[in-house]
PLY file of the C-alpha trace (Angstrom):
ply
format ascii 1.0
element vertex 532
property float x
property float y
property float z
element edge 531
property int vertex1
property int vertex2
end_header
-29.87 -35.93 -29.44
-26.71 -37.67 -30.70
-24.82 -40.15 -28.54
-22.00 -37.70 -27.94
-24.40 -34.92 -26.95
-26.12 -37.35 -24.58
-22.79 -38.25 -22.95
-21.89 -34.57 -22.73
-25.22 -33.88 -21.00
-24.58 -36.79 -18.61
-21.16 -35.39 -17.71
-22.68 -31.93 -17.23
-25.30 -33.34 -14.87
-22.62 -35.15 -12.84
-20.57 -31.96 -12.58
-23.65 -29.97 -11.54
-24.31 -32.54 -8.80
-20.80 -32.10 -7.43
-19.44 -35.34 -8.84
-16.49 -33.81 -10.68
-14.47 -37.02 -10.78
-17.30 -38.92 -12.44
-17.78 -36.10 -14.95
-14.08 -36.10 -15.83
-14.11 -39.88 -16.36
-17.12 -39.58 -18.68
-15.50 -36.77 -20.68
-12.16 -38.56 -21.02
-13.96 -41.69 -22.27
-15.98 -39.58 -24.69
-12.87 -37.86 -26.04
-11.11 -41.14 -26.66
-13.90 -41.89 -29.13
-14.48 -38.30 -30.33
-11.10 -36.46 -30.04
-12.35 -33.51 -32.11
-15.35 -32.78 -29.85
-14.52 -29.18 -28.85
-17.41 -28.78 -26.38
-16.19 -31.80 -24.40
-12.65 -30.39 -24.31
-13.96 -27.08 -22.92
-16.04 -28.80 -20.26
-13.12 -31.03 -19.27
-10.87 -27.98 -19.12
-13.28 -26.09 -16.88
-13.49 -29.04 -14.46
-9.73 -29.32 -14.34
-9.47 -25.55 -13.92
-11.80 -25.69 -10.92
-9.67 -28.46 -9.37
-6.48 -26.43 -9.76
-5.08 -28.68 -12.50
-4.14 -25.65 -14.53
-1.69 -27.14 -17.02
-4.16 -29.89 -17.95
-6.96 -27.33 -18.19
-4.89 -25.22 -20.58
-4.22 -28.28 -22.78
-7.96 -28.99 -22.96
-8.78 -25.43 -23.96
-6.04 -25.39 -26.60
-7.37 -28.63 -28.09
-10.87 -27.13 -28.21
-9.53 -24.02 -29.97
-7.63 -26.23 -32.42
-10.72 -28.24 -33.36
-13.07 -25.22 -33.47
-10.90 -22.16 -34.17
-13.92 -19.95 -34.87
-15.60 -20.64 -31.49
-15.25 -17.99 -28.80
-15.56 -20.29 -25.75
-12.06 -21.86 -25.61
-10.45 -18.45 -26.08
-12.53 -17.03 -23.25
-11.50 -19.92 -21.01
-7.85 -19.53 -21.98
-8.09 -15.85 -21.07
-9.73 -16.58 -17.72
-7.09 -19.20 -16.94
-4.26 -16.83 -17.85
-5.87 -14.18 -15.64
-5.97 -16.61 -12.71
-2.28 -17.37 -13.26
-1.39 -13.66 -13.60
-0.16 -14.26 -17.16
-1.63 -10.95 -18.16
0.20 -10.69 -21.50
-1.58 -13.91 -22.50
-4.93 -13.07 -20.89
-5.66 -9.87 -22.82
-5.16 -11.27 -26.37
-7.18 -14.41 -25.57
-10.06 -12.42 -24.11
-9.97 -9.94 -26.98
-10.11 -12.79 -29.49
-13.06 -14.33 -27.63
-14.92 -11.04 -27.98
-14.01 -10.76 -31.66
-15.51 -14.23 -32.16
-18.78 -13.23 -30.50
-18.39 -14.04 -26.80
-21.38 -12.78 -24.79
-20.49 -9.36 -23.43
-20.39 -9.25 -19.66
-18.10 -12.13 -18.79
-15.39 -11.34 -21.33
-15.65 -7.59 -20.76
-15.41 -8.01 -16.98
-12.40 -10.30 -17.39
-10.69 -7.76 -19.66
-11.39 -5.10 -17.06
-9.87 -7.29 -14.35
-6.77 -7.93 -16.49
-6.30 -4.22 -17.21
-6.70 -3.45 -13.50
-3.98 -5.95 -12.61
-1.75 -4.36 -15.26
-2.25 -0.92 -13.76
-4.24 0.32 -16.77
-6.94 1.88 -14.62
-8.70 3.98 -17.27
-8.98 1.00 -19.61
-10.15 -1.21 -16.74
-12.91 1.19 -15.77
-14.07 1.36 -19.40
-14.34 -2.42 -19.78
-16.01 -2.87 -16.40
-18.63 -0.24 -17.19
-19.31 -2.00 -20.51
-19.71 -5.29 -18.63
-22.28 -3.74 -16.32
-24.19 -2.31 -19.26
-24.31 -5.86 -20.66
-25.29 -7.34 -17.29
-26.13 -4.90 -14.45
-25.99 -7.77 -11.94
-22.48 -9.00 -12.72
-21.01 -9.11 -9.22
-17.27 -9.38 -10.10
-17.59 -6.37 -12.42
-19.16 -4.35 -9.61
-16.42 -5.44 -7.21
-13.52 -4.63 -9.55
-15.05 -1.37 -10.73
-15.63 -0.36 -7.13
-12.01 -1.15 -6.29
-10.71 0.83 -9.27
-12.83 3.86 -8.45
-12.27 3.72 -4.70
-8.61 2.72 -4.44
-7.10 4.01 -7.66
-9.17 7.09 -8.59
-10.32 8.25 -5.14
-13.96 8.36 -6.28
-15.04 7.10 -2.89
-18.81 7.43 -3.02
-19.35 5.68 -6.36
-16.67 3.11 -5.60
-18.30 2.21 -2.29
-21.68 1.83 -3.99
-20.34 -0.69 -6.51
-18.54 -2.67 -3.80
-21.65 -2.81 -1.62
-23.68 -3.87 -4.66
-21.19 -6.69 -5.35
-21.60 -7.93 -1.76
-25.39 -7.87 -2.13
-25.21 -9.90 -5.35
-22.54 -12.35 -4.16
-22.27 -12.30 -0.36
-19.90 -15.26 -0.41
-17.42 -13.67 -2.81
-14.14 -13.24 -0.93
-12.77 -10.49 -3.19
-15.91 -8.40 -2.70
-15.70 -8.91 1.07
-12.07 -7.75 1.07
-13.10 -4.66 -0.87
-15.92 -4.06 1.63
-13.33 -4.18 4.41
-11.44 -1.38 2.65
-14.62 0.72 2.39
-15.54 0.22 6.04
-12.06 1.28 7.16
-12.29 4.42 5.05
-15.68 5.17 6.62
-14.18 4.82 10.11
-16.31 1.75 10.85
-13.45 -0.21 12.34
-15.51 -2.73 14.35
-17.49 -3.70 11.25
-14.32 -3.94 9.15
-12.72 -6.16 11.78
-15.81 -8.39 11.83
-15.60 -8.77 8.04
-11.89 -9.62 8.30
-12.55 -12.26 10.95
-15.35 -13.75 8.88
-13.26 -13.86 5.71
-10.27 -15.38 7.49
-12.44 -18.00 9.15
-13.52 -19.12 5.69
-10.10 -18.63 4.04
-7.32 -18.63 6.68
-4.57 -18.18 4.08
-6.06 -15.08 2.46
-3.16 -12.66 2.66
-4.96 -9.43 1.81
-7.57 -9.92 4.53
-4.91 -10.67 7.13
-2.95 -7.55 6.21
-6.11 -5.43 6.41
-6.89 -6.90 9.81
-3.35 -6.09 10.90
-3.76 -2.43 9.96
-7.06 -2.18 11.83
-5.55 -3.74 14.94
-2.41 -1.60 14.83
-4.42 1.59 14.38
-6.44 0.73 17.48
-3.47 -0.21 19.64
-3.80 -4.01 19.50
-0.08 -4.26 18.93
0.79 -7.90 19.64
-1.97 -9.33 17.45
-1.51 -6.58 14.88
2.21 -7.20 14.36
1.61 -10.94 14.09
-0.97 -10.37 11.34
1.29 -7.75 9.71
3.75 -10.50 8.73
1.24 -11.53 6.06
2.27 -8.50 3.98
5.40 -10.42 2.99
3.24 -12.89 1.06
1.72 -10.15 -1.12
3.01 -10.19 -4.72
6.32 -8.37 -5.01
6.37 -7.26 -1.37
9.08 -9.47 0.18
12.34 -8.08 -1.11
14.25 -10.56 1.05
12.76 -13.67 -0.52
15.94 -14.39 -2.51
18.42 -13.41 0.20
20.40 -16.53 1.17
20.04 -16.16 4.93
17.35 -17.34 7.36
14.83 -14.98 8.94
15.37 -13.80 12.48
12.78 -15.40 14.74
13.19 -13.06 17.72
15.63 -15.28 19.62
18.79 -13.92 21.23
21.17 -12.03 18.96
24.13 -12.31 21.32
27.22 -13.12 19.29
25.27 -13.08 16.03
25.19 -10.87 12.94
21.92 -9.59 11.50
20.98 -8.01 8.18
18.15 -5.43 8.24
16.59 -4.34 4.98
14.21 -1.47 4.28
10.79 -1.79 2.71
7.70 0.22 1.81
7.67 4.02 1.67
10.24 6.56 2.75
8.29 7.45 5.89
7.95 3.78 6.86
11.67 3.22 6.44
12.39 6.17 8.74
9.76 5.06 11.27
10.91 1.43 11.49
14.52 2.63 11.79
13.60 3.60 15.36
14.12 -0.09 16.16
17.72 -0.13 14.90
19.23 1.05 18.25
17.50 -1.90 19.95
19.09 -4.31 17.47
22.53 -2.68 17.82
22.34 -3.22 21.58
21.65 -6.94 21.09
23.68 -8.08 18.07
27.41 -8.60 17.57
27.20 -7.06 14.12
24.45 -5.29 12.19
24.20 -4.44 8.50
21.44 -2.05 7.44
20.24 -1.82 3.86
18.21 1.32 3.03
17.24 3.39 0.03
20.13 5.47 -1.32
18.63 8.84 -0.31
18.74 7.72 3.35
22.17 6.10 3.21
24.33 8.95 4.53
21.71 9.96 7.10
21.50 6.40 8.45
25.29 5.95 8.38
25.74 9.07 10.49
22.90 8.17 12.84
23.87 4.54 13.44
27.69 4.54 13.43
27.87 1.02 14.92
25.96 -0.39 11.95
27.29 -0.95 8.47
24.90 0.87 6.10
24.58 -0.05 2.42
22.16 1.07 -0.31
19.27 -1.03 -1.61
20.29 -4.18 -3.51
24.01 -3.60 -2.80
24.14 -6.91 -0.89
24.14 -8.78 -4.21
27.67 -7.65 -5.04
29.03 -6.64 -1.62
32.18 -8.73 -1.19
32.52 -8.08 2.52
28.93 -9.08 3.20
29.08 -12.19 1.02
32.40 -13.31 2.53
31.17 -12.67 6.09
27.46 -13.43 5.77
25.02 -12.52 8.52
23.47 -15.23 10.65
19.95 -13.92 10.10
18.00 -11.29 8.16
14.74 -9.42 8.71
12.79 -6.62 6.99
12.67 -3.52 9.16
8.88 -3.61 9.16
9.04 -6.92 11.04
11.22 -5.61 13.87
8.27 -4.21 15.88
6.83 -7.73 16.08
9.66 -8.54 18.49
10.54 -5.09 19.86
7.27 -3.05 20.08
4.54 -5.43 21.26
3.32 -3.09 24.05
3.05 0.70 24.32
5.72 0.55 27.05
8.18 -0.87 24.49
8.38 2.46 22.63
11.35 4.54 23.91
10.96 8.17 24.94
13.69 9.38 22.61
14.79 12.90 21.69
15.62 11.85 18.14
17.46 8.86 16.70
18.50 10.41 13.38
21.33 12.94 13.14
21.62 15.50 10.36
25.01 16.78 9.20
26.24 19.47 11.60
27.89 21.62 8.91
24.75 21.59 6.78
22.59 22.44 9.80
24.82 25.44 10.49
24.58 26.56 6.85
20.80 26.37 6.88
20.67 28.07 10.26
22.59 31.04 8.85
20.27 31.21 5.86
17.17 31.10 8.06
18.53 33.73 10.45
18.87 36.12 7.51
15.07 36.09 7.18
13.15 38.74 9.13
10.91 36.57 11.33
11.58 35.44 14.90
10.35 31.90 14.27
11.09 29.50 11.42
8.38 26.99 10.50
8.52 24.33 7.79
5.29 23.29 6.07
4.16 20.46 3.80
0.60 20.45 2.48
0.37 17.59 -0.02
0.88 13.92 0.81
0.43 10.49 -0.67
-0.32 9.15 -4.13
-3.63 8.51 -5.86
-3.40 4.96 -4.49
-2.65 6.14 -0.94
-5.55 8.57 -0.48
-3.83 11.74 -1.71
-7.05 13.76 -1.78
-7.86 12.86 1.84
-4.36 13.60 3.08
-3.71 16.90 1.28
-4.77 20.50 1.93
-4.43 23.07 -0.88
-1.86 25.70 0.04
-4.42 28.43 -0.64
-6.37 27.17 2.38
-3.38 27.89 4.63
-3.61 31.64 3.95
-4.67 32.74 7.46
-1.97 30.61 9.06
0.71 31.91 6.68
-0.19 35.51 7.50
0.89 35.19 11.17
3.39 38.00 11.80
6.91 37.26 12.93
7.01 33.77 11.39
9.02 32.74 8.32
7.43 29.82 6.51
9.60 27.41 4.54
8.31 24.83 2.04
9.25 21.22 2.73
6.99 20.03 -0.09
8.68 17.20 -2.01
6.79 17.68 -5.31
7.26 20.91 -7.27
5.13 23.48 -5.40
6.20 26.55 -7.37
2.80 27.18 -8.95
0.99 27.15 -5.62
3.62 29.35 -3.97
3.63 31.83 -6.84
-0.12 32.25 -6.38
0.72 34.28 -3.26
3.08 36.60 -5.16
2.22 40.20 -4.42
-0.12 39.27 -1.57
0.83 41.28 1.53
2.10 39.46 4.63
2.24 36.01 2.98
5.57 34.53 1.89
6.57 30.90 1.58
10.27 30.35 1.00
11.17 27.42 -1.20
14.68 26.14 -1.86
14.55 23.19 -4.30
18.08 22.12 -3.39
16.87 21.39 0.13
14.35 18.88 -1.17
16.50 17.26 -3.86
19.15 16.08 -1.37
17.67 14.34 1.66
20.71 15.16 3.78
19.92 18.81 3.12
16.24 18.19 3.92
17.23 16.70 7.27
19.58 19.59 7.98
16.95 22.19 7.09
14.37 20.48 9.31
16.93 20.40 12.14
17.50 24.16 11.76
13.78 24.99 11.94
11.83 25.74 15.10
8.76 23.73 14.11
7.27 21.67 11.28
3.56 21.69 10.40
2.62 19.01 7.89
-0.09 16.77 6.53
0.46 13.00 6.64
3.68 12.56 4.69
7.30 11.49 5.16
8.21 14.93 6.54
6.32 14.08 9.75
8.47 10.98 10.18
11.69 12.84 9.37
10.97 15.62 11.87
9.91 13.17 14.58
12.96 10.98 13.99
15.20 14.07 14.28
13.46 15.01 17.55
12.08 18.27 16.12
8.62 19.51 17.17
6.12 18.59 14.48
2.38 19.22 14.25
0.73 16.67 11.99
-2.63 17.53 10.44
-4.53 14.25 10.44
-7.63 13.36 8.37
-10.77 11.95 9.96
-9.69 8.43 8.98
-5.91 8.40 9.44
-3.28 5.95 8.26
-2.64 3.23 10.83
0.69 4.76 11.90
-1.08 7.71 13.52
-3.51 5.70 15.64
-7.26 6.12 15.84
-7.41 8.75 18.61
-5.28 11.08 20.71
-2.78 13.87 20.09
0.39 11.81 20.41
1.98 8.91 18.57
4.33 6.44 20.25
6.91 6.53 17.48
7.78 10.22 17.97
7.52 11.98 21.35
8.01 15.36 19.63
4.91 14.94 17.44
1.47 16.44 18.07
-1.55 15.29 16.08
-4.29 17.76 15.14
-7.20 15.65 13.94
-10.17 16.29 11.71
-13.48 15.79 13.49
-15.47 15.35 10.26
-14.39 13.96 6.88
-13.04 16.69 4.63
-13.38 19.42 7.28
-9.91 20.96 7.29
-10.98 24.51 8.16
-11.35 23.85 11.93
-7.99 22.05 11.96
-6.24 24.92 10.21
-7.97 27.46 12.46
-6.73 25.61 15.55
-3.23 25.38 14.07
-3.30 29.13 13.33
-4.46 30.04 16.84
-1.89 27.82 18.54
0.87 28.93 16.18
0.04 32.56 16.90
0.33 31.96 20.65
3.51 29.91 20.23
5.17 32.48 17.96
4.47 35.30 20.41
5.99 33.44 23.36
9.62 34.12 24.33
12.12 31.97 22.45
13.96 29.30 24.37
0 1
1 2
2 3
3 4
4 5
5 6
6 7
7 8
8 9
9 10
10 11
11 12
12 13
13 14
14 15
15 16
16 17
17 18
18 19
19 20
20 21
21 22
22 23
23 24
24 25
25 26
26 27
27 28
28 29
29 30
30 31
31 32
32 33
33 34
34 35
35 36
36 37
37 38
38 39
39 40
40 41
41 42
42 43
43 44
44 45
45 46
46 47
47 48
48 49
49 50
50 51
51 52
52 53
53 54
54 55
55 56
56 57
57 58
58 59
59 60
60 61
61 62
62 63
63 64
64 65
65 66
66 67
67 68
68 69
69 70
70 71
71 72
72 73
73 74
74 75
75 76
76 77
77 78
78 79
79 80
80 81
81 82
82 83
83 84
84 85
85 86
86 87
87 88
88 89
89 90
90 91
91 92
92 93
93 94
94 95
95 96
96 97
97 98
98 99
99 100
100 101
101 102
102 103
103 104
104 105
105 106
106 107
107 108
108 109
109 110
110 111
111 112
112 113
113 114
114 115
115 116
116 117
117 118
118 119
119 120
120 121
121 122
122 123
123 124
124 125
125 126
126 127
127 128
128 129
129 130
130 131
131 132
132 133
133 134
134 135
135 136
136 137
137 138
138 139
139 140
140 141
141 142
142 143
143 144
144 145
145 146
146 147
147 148
148 149
149 150
150 151
151 152
152 153
153 154
154 155
155 156
156 157
157 158
158 159
159 160
160 161
161 162
162 163
163 164
164 165
165 166
166 167
167 168
168 169
169 170
170 171
171 172
172 173
173 174
174 175
175 176
176 177
177 178
178 179
179 180
180 181
181 182
182 183
183 184
184 185
185 186
186 187
187 188
188 189
189 190
190 191
191 192
192 193
193 194
194 195
195 196
196 197
197 198
198 199
199 200
200 201
201 202
202 203
203 204
204 205
205 206
206 207
207 208
208 209
209 210
210 211
211 212
212 213
213 214
214 215
215 216
216 217
217 218
218 219
219 220
220 221
221 222
222 223
223 224
224 225
225 226
226 227
227 228
228 229
229 230
230 231
231 232
232 233
233 234
234 235
235 236
236 237
237 238
238 239
239 240
240 241
241 242
242 243
243 244
244 245
245 246
246 247
247 248
248 249
249 250
250 251
251 252
252 253
253 254
254 255
255 256
256 257
257 258
258 259
259 260
260 261
261 262
262 263
263 264
264 265
265 266
266 267
267 268
268 269
269 270
270 271
271 272
272 273
273 274
274 275
275 276
276 277
277 278
278 279
279 280
280 281
281 282
282 283
283 284
284 285
285 286
286 287
287 288
288 289
289 290
290 291
291 292
292 293
293 294
294 295
295 296
296 297
297 298
298 299
299 300
300 301
301 302
302 303
303 304
304 305
305 306
306 307
307 308
308 309
309 310
310 311
311 312
312 313
313 314
314 315
315 316
316 317
317 318
318 319
319 320
320 321
321 322
322 323
323 324
324 325
325 326
326 327
327 328
328 329
329 330
330 331
331 332
332 333
333 334
334 335
335 336
336 337
337 338
338 339
339 340
340 341
341 342
342 343
343 344
344 345
345 346
346 347
347 348
348 349
349 350
350 351
351 352
352 353
353 354
354 355
355 356
356 357
357 358
358 359
359 360
360 361
361 362
362 363
363 364
364 365
365 366
366 367
367 368
368 369
369 370
370 371
371 372
372 373
373 374
374 375
375 376
376 377
377 378
378 379
379 380
380 381
381 382
382 383
383 384
384 385
385 386
386 387
387 388
388 389
389 390
390 391
391 392
392 393
393 394
394 395
395 396
396 397
397 398
398 399
399 400
400 401
401 402
402 403
403 404
404 405
405 406
406 407
407 408
408 409
409 410
410 411
411 412
412 413
413 414
414 415
415 416
416 417
417 418
418 419
419 420
420 421
421 422
422 423
423 424
424 425
425 426
426 427
427 428
428 429
429 430
430 431
431 432
432 433
433 434
434 435
435 436
436 437
437 438
438 439
439 440
440 441
441 442
442 443
443 444
444 445
445 446
446 447
447 448
448 449
449 450
450 451
451 452
452 453
453 454
454 455
455 456
456 457
457 458
458 459
459 460
460 461
461 462
462 463
463 464
464 465
465 466
466 467
467 468
468 469
469 470
470 471
471 472
472 473
473 474
474 475
475 476
476 477
477 478
478 479
479 480
480 481
481 482
482 483
483 484
484 485
485 486
486 487
487 488
488 489
489 490
490 491
491 492
492 493
493 494
494 495
495 496
496 497
497 498
498 499
499 500
500 501
501 502
502 503
503 504
504 505
505 506
506 507
507 508
508 509
509 510
510 511
511 512
512 513
513 514
514 515
515 516
516 517
517 518
518 519
519 520
520 521
521 522
522 523
523 524
524 525
525 526
526 527
527 528
528 529
529 530
530 531
């Protein structure tokens, strides 16, 4: 063995024994004598990488690649470093080059899969991760990432859960795998076990944002409001989630708003923005001045509903002269308001609706509905969510609603936000089944609100229509899957956000038939009763 190989082995032994500082000293001394020793540069880079000295690690890897351009190892390390830093445009070429130069399969393939997953290229990610597992069936990170892609992105729950559980078996201390296991346990309605995993992960890594957010959702679903809202603040540390990070005003800390101005800004989905807007009247009662920023489709609805607030569309604050010349004292995302205003069940008001649709539009829709032959007018929505928000669990094919839609004396109106024409046309020519669909009512949210206000009842799966109806004070029956979103709670037929809402819950995963049968029976009885 040459002297430099002996010194390299000595440094490797020191690193393996946990003496990283000693190993780094040995490698730096070696490289002063042998500056072209690529293996030493890679080892030094990996030690610096592990210590979080990322810029120095990158320099070491680049020097190794310079001195041995045909060696795969420095390119692999550069790719892994770029992946850790979320420099995905750099990670993919470096990892691809490492593979072209003969990098052993599993590690590079798994890293490419992880990079593609972060870039939202789910199909490509799944392909690389499967290749990694063919190269090494016991590669724990590949199992964890493949499980996440299948479970979260593609809704292939059974296979995804298997890969995640396998990752935990192979690497029980891996935090990412534990976080994925938490997701699986929640989906399987094993809340106590999911909470135990969250507590264990956070004990080991108190600053792990994803685990804290997951724990928040478990707690909120099960009514642990005070602790849940406190944990829920962690969502603002997730990448790209805190829209207010560059707003030049301090956060509201829950102290008195007397004589002060506050800026509220919307976040998350349409339904969340509507739901959290239930806190706006509380703020208006406390603050001297209130500015509300919301998505443009809600702007006119919010302006009409909260006349004491100044309502502006998303991102308008950046060029709003009035706001910039008279800045608010504090700001807060609307999803953080419940932390100060809804810490106990008793803090939720028994309202009859806090949103107000346009009266003229309500009258126009009322005339249109009255021209239909039925005594009762019922709005329906049967598809909810995205592929990343459990669409398959939250949706019920319209064909399965057939018995409910055949109830005599009821006119059914589509409130479905995505184009439902194909599903509705499938009933063409079928006796006693008609679903009316007016696209203009869905395209303009003020018209949607007016149509909902003119209806007698809304029956919907978990989607924004439930929130809209509840916020307008209209009766709404929500069809809830066995494992609901946190907003709907774990049990019961009511939800504190909307007194006019009733929840009809699945008793077994995927079993919608009993829920629809109950809805049909109750709707039949309700439709036959005298009108108010």
